C-alpha positions in Angstrom: -90.0 -83.4 -134.4 -87.3 -84.3 -137.0 -87.6 -81.2 -139.4 -85.0 -78.8 -139.6 -85.5 -76.0 -136.9 -87.9 -78.1 -135.0 -85.7 -78.2 -131.9 -85.8 -74.3 -132.0 -89.5 -74.3 -131.8 -89.5 -76.7 -128.9 -86.9 -74.4 -127.2 -89.3 -71.7 -127.4 -92.1 -73.4 -126.0 -90.2 -75.1 -123.0 -87.8 -72.1 -122.2 -89.4 -70.3 -119.2 -90.0 -66.3 -119.4 -90.5 -65.5 -115.6 -90.9 -61.8 -116.2 -93.8 -62.6 -118.2 -95.7 -63.8 -114.9 -95.8 -60.2 -113.8 -97.9 -59.4 -117.2 -101.5 -59.8 -116.2 -102.3 -60.2 -120.2 -100.6 -63.5 -119.6 -102.8 -64.5 -116.7 -105.8 -63.5 -118.6 -105.0 -65.3 -121.8 -104.3 -68.6 -119.8 -107.6 -68.0 -118.0 -109.7 -67.4 -121.0 -107.6 -70.6 -122.6 -108.6 -72.9 -119.6 -111.9 -71.8 -119.2 -112.9 -72.4 -122.9 -111.0 -75.5 -122.9 -112.9 -77.1 -120.1 -115.9 -75.3 -120.6 -116.0 -73.7 -117.4 -118.6 -71.1 -116.4 -120.6 -71.7 -119.8 -123.2 -73.7 -118.2 -121.9 -76.8 -120.2 -120.7 -78.6 -117.3 -123.7 -77.7 -114.9 -125.8 -79.0 -118.1 -123.9 -82.5 -118.4 -123.6 -83.0 -114.8 -127.3 -82.6 -114.4 -127.6 -85.8 -116.6 -125.6 -87.9 -114.2 -126.9 -90.4 -111.9 -127.9 -88.7 -108.5 -125.2 -91.0 -106.7 -122.1 -90.7 -108.8 -118.6 -90.1 -108.5 -117.7 -86.5 -109.2 -113.9 -85.5 -107.9 -112.4 -88.4 -109.8 -113.8 -88.0 -113.2 -113.2 -84.1 -112.8 -109.5 -84.9 -112.0 -109.5 -87.2 -115.1 -111.1 -84.5 -117.3 -108.4 -81.7 -116.0 -105.4 -83.8 -116.2 -106.2 -85.3 -119.8 -107.3 -82.0 -121.3 -103.9 -80.3 -120.3 -102.0 -83.2 -121.4 -103.5 -83.3 -124.8 -102.8 -79.5 -125.0 -99.1 -80.4 -124.1 -99.0 -82.8 -126.8 -100.6 -80.5 -129.4 -98.0 -77.9 -128.2 -95.3 -79.9 -129.4 -96.5 -80.4 -132.7 -97.8 -76.6 -133.0 -94.0 -75.2 -132.0 -92.1 -78.0 -133.9 -94.3 -76.7 -136.9 -93.5 -73.1 -136.2 -89.5 -73.7 -135.6 -89.7 -75.5 -139.0 -91.3 -72.7 -140.5 -89.0 -69.9 -139.2 -86.0 -71.8 -140.2 -87.5 -72.0 -143.7 -88.4 -68.4 -144.0 -84.8 -67.3 -142.1 -87.0 -65.3 -139.5 -87.4 -65.6 -135.7 -90.4 -67.7 -134.3 -91.7 -64.5 -132.9 -92.1 -62.9 -136.1 -94.0 -65.8 -137.9 -97.6 -64.9 -138.9 -100.7 -67.1 -137.9 -99.7 -68.3 -134.5 -103.0 -68.0 -133.1 -106.9 -69.1 -133.8 -107.7 -69.3 -137.8 -104.2 -68.7 -138.7 -102.8 -71.7 -136.6 -105.4 -74.0 -138.1 -105.3 -72.8 -141.9 -101.7 -71.7 -142.3 -99.1 -73.4 -139.5 -100.6 -76.8 -139.5 -101.3 -77.2 -143.5 -97.7 -76.1 -143.7 -96.3 -78.6 -141.7 -98.8 -81.6 -143.2 -97.8 -80.6 -146.6 -94.0 -81.3 -145.6 -95.0 -84.6 -144.6 -94.8 -88.1 -146.3 -98.3 -88.7 -147.4 -99.3 -85.2 -146.4 -102.8 -85.5 -148.4 -103.9 -88.4 -146.1 -102.8 -86.7 -142.9 -104.3 -83.4 -144.2 -107.6 -85.2 -144.6 -107.4 -86.6 -140.9 -106.4 -83.3 -139.7 -109.3 -81.3 -141.2 -111.8 -84.1 -140.5 -110.8 -84.0 -136.7 -111.1 -80.3 -137.0 -114.7 -80.5 -138.2 -115.4 -83.0 -135.5 -114.1 -80.9 -132.8 -115.8 -77.9 -134.0 -119.1 -80.0 -134.2 -119.1 -81.4 -131.0 -118.1 -78.0 -129.2 -121.2 -76.6 -131.2 -123.5 -79.7 -129.6 -122.2 -78.6 -126.1 -122.7 -75.0 -126.3 -126.3 -75.6 -128.1 -127.1 -78.3 -125.3 -126.9 -75.7 -122.3 -129.4 -73.1 -124.4 -131.5 -76.0 -125.3 -131.8 -77.6 -121.8 -132.5 -74.4 -120.5 -135.1 -73.7 -122.8 -136.9 -77.2 -122.2 -136.7 -76.9 -118.4 -137.9 -73.0 -118.3 -140.8 -73.6 -120.8 -141.3 -77.5 -120.5 -141.2 -78.2 -124.1 -139.6 -81.3 -125.7 -136.3 -81.6 -127.2 -137.5 -81.2 -130.9 -139.6 -78.3 -130.1 -136.5 -76.6 -128.2 -134.3 -77.4 -130.9 -136.4 -75.6 -133.7 -137.0 -72.4 -131.5 -133.3 -72.3 -130.9 -131.6 -73.3 -133.9 -133.4 -71.5 -136.6 -133.0 -68.1 -135.2 -129.5 -68.7 -134.1 -128.6 -69.8 -137.6 -130.1 -67.0 -139.3 -128.3 -64.4 -136.9 -125.1 -66.3 -137.6 -125.5 -66.1 -141.4 -126.3 -62.3 -141.2 -123.6 -61.4 -138.8 -120.7 -63.5 -140.8 -122.1 -62.7 -144.1 -123.0 -59.2 -144.4 -119.7 -58.3 -142.2 -116.3 -59.3 -142.2 -117.2 -62.6 -140.5 -113.6 -63.4 -139.1 -113.3 -60.1 -137.6 -116.7 -60.2 -136.2 -115.9 -63.8 -134.9 -112.4 -62.5 -133.2 -114.0 -59.7 -131.4 -117.1 -61.7 -130.0 -114.7 -64.4 -129.1 -112.6 -61.9 -127.2 -115.3 -60.0 -125.2 -117.3 -63.5 -124.4 -114.1 -65.5 -123.2 -112.2 -62.9 -121.6 -115.0 -60.4 -120.2 -118.2 -62.7 -120.1 -117.1 -65.9 -119.2 -114.7 -64.5 -116.5 -117.5 -62.3 -114.8 -120.0 -65.2 -114.9 -117.4 -67.3 -112.9 -117.1 -64.6 -110.4 -120.6 -63.9 -110.2 -121.5 -67.7 -109.5 -119.1 -68.2 -107.0 -120.0 -64.8 -105.1 -123.5 -65.9 -105.2 -123.2 -69.4 -104.3 -120.5 -69.3 -101.4 -120.3 -65.9 -100.2 -124.0 -65.0 -100.2 -125.7 -68.5 -100.0 -122.9 -69.8 -98.2 -123.4 -73.1 -99.7 -119.3 -73.9 -99.6 -119.7 -76.9 -96.7 -122.7 -78.5 -98.5 -121.0 -78.4 -101.9 -117.9 -79.8 -100.3 -119.9 -82.4 -98.4 -121.8 -83.2 -101.5 -118.8 -83.7 -103.7 -117.1 -86.0 -101.0 -120.3 -88.0 -100.2 -119.4 -91.1 -102.2 -116.5 -89.8 -104.4 -113.1 -91.5 -104.3 -111.1 -88.3 -103.8 -112.4 -86.1 -100.8 -112.1 -82.2 -100.9 -112.4 -80.1 -97.6 -111.1 -76.9 -96.3 -108.2 -76.5 -98.7 -110.7 -77.0 -101.4 -113.0 -74.5 -100.0 -110.3 -72.1 -99.7 -109.4 -72.4 -103.2 -112.7 -72.1 -104.7 -114.3 -69.6 -102.3 -111.5 -67.4 -101.6 -108.3 -67.3 -103.9 -110.3 -68.0 -107.2 -112.9 -65.3 -107.2 -110.2 -62.5 -106.1 -107.7 -63.6 -109.1 -110.7 -63.9 -111.5 -112.1 -60.5 -110.0 -108.4 -58.9 -110.4 -108.2 -60.1 -114.2 -111.7 -59.0 -115.0 -110.8 -55.4 -114.0 -107.5 -55.7 -115.6 -109.2 -56.9 -119.0 -112.0 -54.3 -119.0 -109.5 -51.3 -118.3 -107.2 -52.5 -121.2 -110.2 -53.0 -123.8 -111.5 -49.5 -122.6 -108.2 -47.9 -123.0 -106.0 -49.7 -125.7 -108.9 -51.0 -127.6 -108.3 -54.6 -129.3 -106.3 -56.0 -132.5 -106.2 -52.5 -133.9 -109.9 -52.6 -135.0 -111.8 -49.3 -135.0 -113.5 -48.5 -131.9 -116.9 -48.1 -133.4 -116.6 -51.8 -134.5 -115.5 -52.8 -131.1 -118.6 -51.1 -129.4 -120.8 -53.0 -131.9 -119.4 -56.5 -132.1 -117.7 -56.5 -128.6 -119.5 -54.1 -125.8 -122.8 -54.4 -127.9 -123.0 -58.5 -128.1 -121.8 -58.4 -124.4 -124.7 -56.2 -123.4 -127.2 -58.3 -125.4 -126.1 -61.6 -123.5 -126.3 -59.7 -120.2 -129.8 -58.2 -121.1 -130.9 -61.6 -122.5 -129.8 -63.5 -119.2 -131.9 -61.1 -117.0 -135.1 -61.3 -119.3 -134.7 -65.1 -119.5 -134.2 -65.4 -115.6 -137.4 -63.1 -114.8 -139.6 -65.1 -117.3 -141.9 -67.2 -115.0 -141.4 -71.2 -115.1 -143.8 -73.2 -116.8 -143.3 -75.9 -114.3 -142.0 -75.8 -110.7 -138.1 -76.0 -110.9 -137.8 -77.2 -107.4 -140.0 -80.1 -108.3 -137.4 -82.9 -108.0 -135.8 -85.2 -105.2 -132.7 -83.7 -104.0 -129.8 -86.3 -102.8 -128.3 -86.5 -100.4 -130.3 -84.3 -97.9 -128.4 -81.4 -96.3 -128.7 -80.5 -92.7 -126.2 -78.0 -91.2 -122.9 -79.7 -90.1 -123.5 -82.6 -92.4 -125.6 -85.0 -94.8 -127.9 -87.5 -93.9 
């Protein structure tokens, strides 16, 4: 914050550009970020919530997670844009013309540059990359747990067998994809299609299926409010059941049209078809196959709380 040019970076962060709100790509990027950051529509929240006690406060922890996540991202943004302002001042170029503003460049170009300029840079560099390693590992555990929980429930196997069945094939596939091909390019494309196409589509389908087709919005609202400190009702049902899916559907259509017409990142179309649309198709086909495989145990073999009757809970 006290380095030369840091204030220019903060001005870049906090100076609003209202015309950008009319650009669909801005909203697409924002939704992709918050979906990834909060693990929404990945199945992670569903999996973790299934491990909670039956009678648990749900809405208050949800608010804590949401606001804590956004607050930490704002704090990180202060550091990032301060560093960008410093780097731009050192190179004598506008911030917009700097390289390494996102993704891998942000972690391995921008932050190392600012850490190297700090007193005790080696110590803080070790802390930073140690934290980055831990963040990646915990994210891996979260995503892996979703698949593992599905395998355990679907085929009625224990955690050790499920881990072996998933871990070894995924490790081999990862080493092949990122070892034989250009790893960072493949990662960038798969990440783009997964977050901005697959995850948004997943969210739309879940909302439409649960609320529009099965009409479970009243049941969900009553269940959430049963013993939670923060009650949800009509406004929540309108936001979740109407506004959110319409916005997400618009974003999904805009994203798909943009990718089909303009491509992405200047990569060859053949590569986008393979690493982008090809991987997306594999995920869709895999989810359908996994869904039609018979259960080894009855998925309804559990006690539901609370019991729902039309118009309320008992």
